C-alpha positions in Angstrom: -27.6 -58.3 -64.4 -25.2 -60.7 -62.5 -23.0 -57.8 -61.6 -23.0 -55.8 -58.4 -24.1 -52.1 -58.5 -20.7 -51.2 -57.3 -18.9 -53.0 -60.1 -21.4 -51.5 -62.7 -21.0 -48.0 -61.5 -17.1 -48.7 -61.7 -17.4 -49.6 -65.4 -18.7 -46.2 -66.3 -16.4 -44.8 -68.9 -16.9 -41.0 -68.7 -14.7 -39.0 -66.5 -15.6 -35.6 -64.9 -12.4 -33.3 -64.3 -12.5 -30.4 -61.9 -9.6 -27.9 -61.9 -9.4 -25.7 -58.9 -6.7 -23.8 -56.8 -4.5 -26.2 -54.8 -3.7 -25.7 -51.2 -1.6 -22.5 -51.2 0.3 -21.0 -48.3 -3.3 -20.0 -47.2 -4.7 -23.3 -47.3 -8.0 -21.9 -48.3 -9.6 -24.8 -50.4 -13.4 -25.0 -50.4 -15.0 -28.5 -49.8 -16.3 -30.1 -53.0 -18.6 -33.0 -53.3 -18.6 -35.5 -56.3 -21.7 -37.4 -56.7 -22.7 -40.0 -59.3 -25.9 -41.7 -59.8 -26.2 -44.9 -62.1 -29.8 -45.8 -63.4 -29.2 -49.4 -63.7 -30.0 -52.0 -66.6 -33.4 -53.1 -67.8 -34.7 -56.1 -69.8 -34.1 -55.9 -73.6 -37.6 -57.1 -74.3 -39.1 -54.3 -72.1 -36.6 -51.8 -73.8 -38.4 -52.5 -77.0 -41.8 -51.8 -75.6 -42.4 -48.2 -75.7 -45.6 -48.5 -73.3 -43.9 -50.6 -70.7 -42.4 -49.2 -67.7 -39.6 -51.1 -65.8 -37.8 -50.5 -62.5 -34.1 -50.9 -63.6 -31.7 -53.4 -62.0 -28.2 -52.6 -60.3 -29.1 -49.1 -59.8 -27.1 -47.1 -57.3 -25.3 -43.9 -56.3 -22.1 -42.8 -54.7 -20.3 -39.7 -53.7 -16.8 -38.6 -52.6 -16.2 -35.2 -50.7 -12.8 -33.6 -50.9 -11.4 -30.7 -48.9 -9.7 -29.8 -45.5 -8.5 -32.7 -43.6 -9.1 -31.1 -40.3 -10.7 -28.0 -38.7 -14.3 -26.5 -39.4 -14.0 -27.5 -43.1 -13.7 -31.1 -42.3 -16.8 -30.8 -39.9 -18.8 -29.4 -42.8 -17.6 -32.4 -45.1 -18.7 -34.8 -42.3 -21.9 -33.3 -41.6 -22.8 -33.2 -45.4 -21.8 -36.8 -46.0 -23.9 -38.0 -43.0 -27.1 -35.9 -43.8 -26.9 -37.0 -47.6 -26.6 -40.7 -46.4 -29.7 -40.2 -44.2 -31.7 -38.5 -47.1 -30.8 -41.4 -49.5 -31.9 -44.0 -46.9 -35.0 -42.3 -45.5 -36.3 -40.4 -48.6 -35.0 -42.7 -51.4 -35.1 -46.1 -49.5 -31.5 -46.5 -50.4 -29.4 -49.1 -48.4 -25.7 -49.0 -47.7 -23.5 -50.7 -50.2 -20.2 -52.6 -49.4 -18.2 -49.6 -50.4 -18.1 -46.2 -48.3 -20.7 -43.7 -49.2 -22.1 -46.0 -52.0 -25.9 -47.0 -51.7 -28.2 -49.4 -53.6 -31.5 -47.8 -54.5 -34.9 -48.7 -56.4 -36.1 -45.4 -57.6 -34.9 -45.2 -61.3 -37.4 -46.4 -63.9 -37.8 -45.9 -67.6 -40.3 -46.4 -70.4 -39.1 -47.9 -73.5 -35.4 -46.9 -74.2 -35.7 -43.1 -73.9 -38.0 -42.0 -71.3 -36.7 -42.1 -67.9 -36.9 -40.2 -64.3 -33.1 -39.7 -63.8 -33.5 -35.9 -64.3 -36.2 -35.9 -61.6 -34.3 -37.6 -58.9 -31.3 -35.3 -60.0 -33.3 -32.3 -59.2 -34.3 -33.8 -55.9 -30.8 -34.2 -54.8 -29.7 -30.8 -56.2 -32.6 -29.2 -54.1 -31.4 -31.1 -50.9 -27.9 -30.2 -51.3 -28.5 -26.6 -52.2 -31.5 -25.4 -50.3 -31.3 -27.6 -47.2 -27.5 -28.2 -46.7 -26.4 -24.9 -48.3 -23.9 -26.3 -50.8 -23.5 -24.5 -54.2 -24.3 -26.4 -57.5 -21.1 -26.2 -59.8 -21.7 -28.4 -62.8 -23.3 -32.0 -64.0 -22.5 -34.2 -66.9 -24.6 -37.1 -68.3 -23.0 -40.2 -69.4 -25.2 -42.7 -71.9 -24.0 -46.0 -72.8 -25.3 -49.1 -74.5 -26.3 -49.4 -78.2 -29.1 -46.9 -77.8 -27.7 -44.8 -74.8 -30.2 -46.6 -72.5 -27.5 -47.1 -69.6 -27.3 -43.8 -67.9 -25.3 -42.2 -65.3 -25.3 -38.6 -63.8 -22.2 -37.0 -62.5 -22.7 -33.9 -60.5 -20.2 -31.4 -58.5 -21.2 -29.4 -55.5 -18.9 -26.8 -53.5 -19.4 -25.5 -49.9 -19.0 -21.6 -49.9 -19.7 -21.0 -46.2 -23.0 -21.0 -44.0 -26.1 -19.4 -45.3 -29.1 -18.4 -43.4 -31.9 -20.9 -43.7 -34.1 -20.8 -46.5 -37.8 -21.4 -45.4 -39.4 -22.6 -48.7 -43.2 -23.3 -48.6 -44.3 -26.7 -49.7 -47.8 -25.7 -50.5 -49.4 -27.8 -53.3 -51.1 -25.1 -55.4 -53.1 -27.6 -57.4 -55.1 -28.5 -54.4 -56.1 -25.0 -53.5 -59.8 -23.7 -53.5 -59.8 -21.4 -56.2 -62.9 -19.7 -54.8 -60.9 -18.2 -52.0 -59.7 -15.5 -54.4 -62.6 -15.4 -56.6 -63.6 -11.8 -55.7 -60.0 -10.3 -55.9 -59.1 -7.9 -58.3 -55.7 -8.7 -60.0 -53.2 -6.0 -59.9 -53.1 -3.8 -63.0 -49.3 -4.4 -63.6 -49.9 -8.2 -64.1 -49.6 -9.3 -67.8 -49.8 -13.2 -68.0 -53.2 -14.0 -69.4 -53.2 -17.4 -68.0 -52.8 -15.9 -64.5 -55.6 -13.3 -65.3 -57.9 -15.8 -66.6 -57.4 -18.3 -63.7 -55.9 -21.1 -65.8 -52.7 -21.1 -63.5 -52.1 -19.8 -60.1 -48.8 -18.3 -60.7 -46.1 -17.4 -63.4 -42.8 -15.5 -63.4 -42.2 -12.6 -65.8 -39.1 -10.7 -66.7 -39.3 -7.2 -65.3 -39.8 -4.3 -67.8 -37.4 -1.4 -68.1 -39.4 0.9 -65.8 -39.6 -1.7 -62.8 -35.9 -2.4 -63.3 -35.1 1.4 -63.0 -37.3 1.7 -59.7 -35.6 -1.4 -58.2 -32.1 0.0 -59.1 -33.3 3.4 -57.3 -34.4 1.3 -54.3 -31.3 -0.6 -54.1 -29.2 2.7 -54.1 -31.4 4.6 -51.9 -31.1 2.1 -49.2 -27.6 1.1 -49.5 -25.1 2.0 -46.8 -21.5 1.1 -46.5 -21.9 -0.3 -42.9 -20.1 -3.4 -42.0 -21.5 -6.1 -39.5 -20.3 -9.4 -38.4 -22.7 -11.1 -40.8 -20.7 -9.9 -44.0 -18.6 -12.7 -45.1 -15.3 -12.3 -46.9 -15.8 -12.0 -50.6 -12.8 -13.3 -52.6 -13.8 -11.1 -55.6 -13.2 -8.1 -53.4 -10.0 -6.0 -53.7 -7.3 -6.5 -51.2 -8.3 -3.6 -49.0 -12.2 -3.7 -49.4 -14.6 -5.8 -47.4 -17.7 -4.0 -48.8 -18.8 -3.0 -52.4 -19.9 0.7 -53.1 -23.0 -0.3 -55.0 -25.2 -3.4 -55.9 -25.8 -3.3 -59.8 -28.9 -4.9 -61.0 -28.3 -7.3 -64.1 -31.7 -8.6 -64.2 -35.0 -8.8 -62.4 -38.1 -11.0 -62.5 -41.7 -10.4 -61.1 -44.0 -13.2 -59.6 -47.5 -12.8 -60.5 -49.0 -15.2 -57.8 -52.8 -15.3 -57.2 -52.6 -17.4 -53.9 -49.6 -15.4 -52.4 -51.0 -12.0 -53.5 -54.5 -13.1 -51.9 -52.9 -14.1 -48.6 -51.1 -10.8 -48.3 -54.3 -8.8 -48.9 -56.1 -11.0 -46.4 -53.5 -10.2 -43.8 -53.4 -6.5 -44.7 -57.2 -6.2 -44.4 -57.3 -7.9 -41.0 -55.2 -5.0 -39.5 -57.3 -2.6 -37.3 -57.2 1.1 -38.0 -54.6 3.2 -39.6 -51.1 1.9 -39.6 -48.1 3.6 -40.6 -44.4 2.8 -39.9 -41.7 4.5 -42.0 -39.7 2.0 -43.8 -36.6 3.2 -46.0 -37.6 1.4 -49.0 -40.8 3.0 -49.4 -39.1 6.5 -48.9 -36.6 5.6 -51.6 -39.3 4.5 -54.0 -41.4 7.8 -54.0 -42.1 8.9 -57.6 -41.6 5.4 -59.0 -43.9 2.8 -60.4 -43.4 0.5 -57.4 -44.4 2.9 -54.8 -48.0 3.2 -56.1 -48.5 -0.5 -55.8 -48.1 -0.8 -52.2 -51.3 -0.8 -49.9 -51.5 0.9 -46.4 -49.3 -0.9 -44.0 -47.0 -2.7 -46.6 -43.5 -2.1 -47.6 -40.8 -3.7 -49.7 -38.2 -5.6 -47.8 -35.0 -7.5 -48.8 -34.0 -11.2 -48.3 -30.5 -12.3 -49.6 -30.1 -15.6 -51.3 -28.6 -17.1 -54.5 -30.3 -16.8 -58.0 -31.7 -20.4 -58.3 -33.1 -20.2 -54.8 -34.6 -16.9 -55.2 -36.6 -18.2 -58.5 -37.8 -21.1 -56.5 -39.2 -18.9 -53.8 -41.0 -16.7 -56.2 -42.8 -19.7 -57.1 -43.6 -21.1 -53.5 -43.4 -18.4 -51.1 -41.9 -18.7 -47.7 -43.3 -21.2 -44.8 -42.7 -20.8 -41.3 -42.5 -24.5 -40.3 -39.4 -24.5 -42.3 -37.9 -21.5 -40.7 -36.0 -23.6 -38.2 -35.5 -22.8 -34.4 -34.3 -19.3 -33.2 -30.8 -20.7 -33.2 -28.6 -18.3 -35.2 -31.3 -15.7 -35.5 -31.1 -12.6 -33.6 -34.8 -11.7 -32.7 -36.5 -15.2 -32.8 -37.7 -17.7 -35.5 -39.5 -16.3 -38.4 -39.0 -14.8 -42.1 -36.5 -12.2 -42.0 -36.5 -9.1 -44.1 -34.3 -6.0 -44.2 -35.0 -2.4 -45.3 -31.4 -1.8 -46.5 -30.0 -3.7 -49.5 -26.6 -3.7 -48.1 -27.8 -5.6 -45.1 -29.4 -8.5 -47.2 -26.4 -8.3 -49.5 -24.6 -10.1 -46.5 -26.6 -13.2 -47.3 -26.3 -12.9 -51.0 -24.6 -15.9 -52.7 -23.8 -17.2 -56.2 -24.7 -20.4 -57.6 -21.2 -21.4 -58.5 -22.1 -21.5 -62.3 -25.7 -22.2 -63.4 -27.5 -19.4 -65.6 -25.9 -16.5 -63.6 -22.2 -17.3 -62.8 -20.7 -14.9 -60.2 -24.1 -13.1 -59.7 -26.0 -12.9 -56.4 -29.8 -12.5 -55.8 -32.0 -10.4 -53.5 -35.8 -11.2 -53.0 -37.9 -8.1 -52.8 -40.7 -9.0 -50.9 -44.0 -7.1 -50.5 -44.6 -7.3 -46.7 -47.2 -6.2 -44.3 -45.2 -4.3 -41.8 -48.2 -2.8 -40.0 -47.7 -2.1 -36.4 -44.1 -3.7 -35.5 -42.9 -4.6 -32.0 -39.7 -2.6 -32.0 -36.8 -3.9 -30.1 -33.0 -3.0 -29.7 -31.4 -5.9 -28.1 -31.0 -9.5 -29.5 -33.6 -12.0 -28.1 -36.5 -14.2 -28.9 -39.5 -11.7 -29.0 -42.0 -13.8 -31.3 -44.4 -14.9 -28.5 -44.2 -11.5 -26.8 -45.0 -9.7 -30.0 -47.7 -12.1 -31.0 -49.4 -12.0 -27.7 -49.6 -8.1 -27.6 -51.1 -7.9 -31.0 -48.2 -6.7 -33.0 -47.8 -7.6 -36.8 -44.1 -8.0 -36.9 -40.8 -7.4 -35.0 -38.5 -4.7 -35.9 -35.0 -5.4 -34.5 -33.6 -1.8 -34.5 -29.8 -2.2 -34.3 -29.5 0.9 -36.2 -30.5 3.4 -33.4 -28.5 1.3 -30.9 -25.2 0.5 -32.6 -25.6 2.2 -36.0 -26.1 -0.7 -38.0 -29.4 -1.9 -39.7 -33.0 -2.6 -38.9 -34.4 -6.1 -39.6 -38.1 -7.0 -39.6 -39.2 -10.6 -38.4 -42.6 -12.0 -39.7 -44.3 -14.8 -37.7 -47.4 -14.8 -39.9 -46.1 -16.3 -43.5 -49.0 -14.6 -45.1 -47.5 -11.2 -44.5 -44.7 -11.8 -46.7 -45.1 -12.0 -50.7 -41.8 -12.6 -52.5 -42.7 -10.7 -55.6 -39.3 -9.7 -57.3 -36.0 -11.4 -57.8 -33.1 -9.0 -58.4 -30.1 -10.5 -59.9 -27.0 -8.3 -59.3 -23.4 -8.1 -59.0 -21.2 -6.2 -56.4 -19.4 -3.1 -57.7 -16.1 -2.6 -56.0 -14.7 -0.1 -58.5 -15.6 3.4 -57.1 -15.1 5.0 -60.6 -18.2 3.0 -61.8 -20.7 4.3 -59.2 -22.5 7.6 -58.7 -20.1 10.1 -56.9 -22.6 10.2 -53.9 -22.1 6.5 -53.2 -18.4 6.7 -52.9 -18.0 6.8 -49.1 -15.8 5.1 -46.4 -17.1 2.1 -44.7 -18.3 2.3 -40.9 -18.5 -0.6 -38.4 -16.5 -3.9 -38.7 -17.2 -7.3 -39.5 -14.8 -8.4 -36.7 -13.5 -11.1 -38.9 -10.1 -9.8 -40.0 -6.8 -9.7 -38.3 -5.5 -6.2 -38.1 -1.9 -4.5 -37.9 -1.4 -1.4 -36.3 0.4 1.3 -38.7 0.9 4.4 -36.8 -2.2 5.5 -34.9 -4.6 3.4 -37.0 -5.5 -0.4 -37.0 -5.9 -1.7 -40.5 -7.1 -4.9 -41.8 -4.6 -7.6 -43.0 -5.0 -8.6 -46.7 -7.7 -11.3 -47.3 -5.2 -13.9 -48.1 -3.0 -13.3 -45.1 -6.2 -13.2 -42.9 -7.3 -16.5 -44.3 -3.9 -18.0 -43.3 -4.0 -16.7 -39.7 -7.4 -17.8 -39.0 -6.8 -21.4 -40.3 -3.6 -21.3 -38.1 -5.8 -20.4 -35.0 -8.1 -23.2 -35.8 -5.1 -25.5 -36.1 -3.8 -24.2 -32.7 -0.5 -23.0 -34.5 1.4 -20.2 -32.5 3.7 -18.8 -35.2 2.9 -18.1 -38.8 5.4 -16.8 -41.7 3.7 -14.4 -43.9 4.6 -11.7 -46.7 3.2 -8.2 -46.5 4.2 -5.8 -49.5 7.1 -7.9 -50.5 8.4 -8.0 -46.7 8.8 -11.3 -44.8 7.3 -11.2 -41.2 7.0 -13.7 -38.3 3.5 -13.4 -36.6 3.2 -14.7 -33.0 -0.4 -15.4 -32.8 -0.2 -15.9 -29.1 1.8 -12.8 -28.4 0.0 -10.8 -31.0 3.2 -9.5 -32.4 4.6 -9.4 -35.9 8.3 -9.2 -36.3 9.9 -7.7 -39.6 12.6 -10.3 -40.8 14.7 -7.5 -42.4 14.8 -4.9 -39.7 13.5 -6.7 -36.6 10.9 -4.2 -35.8 7.9 -5.4 -34.0 4.2 -4.4 -35.0 1.0 -4.9 -32.7 -1.4 -7.3 -34.0 -5.3 -7.6 -33.1 -7.2 -10.8 -33.5 -10.6 -11.1 -35.0 -13.8 -10.8 -32.9 -15.4 -13.8 -34.9 -13.9 -16.3 -37.2 
C-alpha cells in the first residue's frame, strides 16, 4: 500500500484496556509493557490463491512501557526496551521506524486469506520476554480487519514482577538425534505413552496419576521448613504479618516421558565409579512411596523453582549449561541449581500473571545424579575445583553453616532430568495445614524495615515496607505512614519513628537488602 507502516498501525480500531492499581501512597506499581504487531497487507489476487504464499507489505510492530519514572523500576523498563529492540533488529531483521519503539519488519506471511504465521512470531516474542527477560505474560488480543479478516494485528501485555533466577533451557533439536543411542535402553515401567514406548516420538508430557500426586505432596511436606533467606521475595498475596507460607499445596502435576533425557541421565549414572551414597532429604521423605523405587543408586529428586509455563517448556527440552549464564548472581558457581527443600525452591517460584494457572506457581522436580558431591559451606565459584577433583556436583551446605538450606549445582547437564512439573499454591492459613507444619519462621529475608516493640524487633507491614524502600531509593529522608490507625513520621536517616499523637519515639531498623 501507499501508507506508512506506522500510519497503518495507528488505524487499527480495536483497543486493549488494562485496569490496575494506581500509584497509591506506597507507589508500588509494577512496570507493564504493551506490544502490538501489525502483520501488514497483501495483494488481492494472491489472497484469492489458496496455494500462493506472500510476504505482506507495511508490516511493523511497536511497544509502550509504562511504570515508575525513576529508581530501579525505570531501570528495568529501559533495559527491557533496549533488549527487545536488539531482539527485533538482530533476530527479526527489523529496522527502526520514525516513531519511538516502532520497527518495520519483513517476517509476516500468509497463504490465501486465512493461513498466516502471526501466531508463530507471537510465541517467539513471548518466549523472549518471559524466559529471557523475566517478564510475566498477562494477556493478548487478536484484531482482524478487512472483508475476510485478512488484516491482522496482535496486542499483548506483559508485567515485570521482579528478578528471577536464569532459566537455562536446552535448544537441542530432538528431530536430529540418533535414535540408536538409546536403542538398548529399557523404558521405565511407569511410562504410559505408546508413542514414546514404540519409538515414534522422543518425548511426551502426561498428567500424573493420583498415586504420583500423593507422593509428590508427601515430598513437598517432608522437605518444607519455615526458614527465611534473603532470596525470598515479598509476596503480595501474603497476610500482613507473614513472609512465608505454612505449606505448598499441590494443585496439579505432570510427568515427562523423555527418552533422550532419561538416556543421558542413565549414561551419567553408570559412569560413576563404585558405590555412591549421599543422603538427600527428598529421598528420605519419599520412603514408602512409588517415586522412591524409581530412583537408581546415586540419584535423588531435587527442586527447581519457576513459573507454570516455563516449567512445561523445560519438561520438553531439559536444561543446557551454555544457557546457564555466568556465576554472577549464583552462590557457588555457574551451573544448574537444584534444592532438596521445597521451601528453598519456592523462593524462586512465580506465577504467569494469568494463562492456564492464574495465581499459581511451579516447581520442577528433577531426577538428578548427585553421586559424590563436593561439599562447601561458603559462597564462591567451586565449579572448576570440583570438576578437576572428580566430584559429580557441588553441594552448597548453608544449612550446617547458618541454618538455612543445601543447594546442589550441576556442571554436567546430563545429570539433571526434569521429570515432573508441580503446579502449586502457597497456603498462608494455618487452619488449613497439618498441625505439625504450624511452626514459627526462623531466619530473615533482611528485606523488611523493622520497628522495635518492647524487647523485640517486628517487621513493618508489607505496604509500609514498600513505601520506605521506595523512599530510600528516591533519597527521601522523612516519610509519613499510618500504623494501626496511628499517624507516624519516620526519619529514615535517624532511624526513628515519631507518634504524631503522643510524641513518643520508636527505634527503626533498616533492611539488609532491598
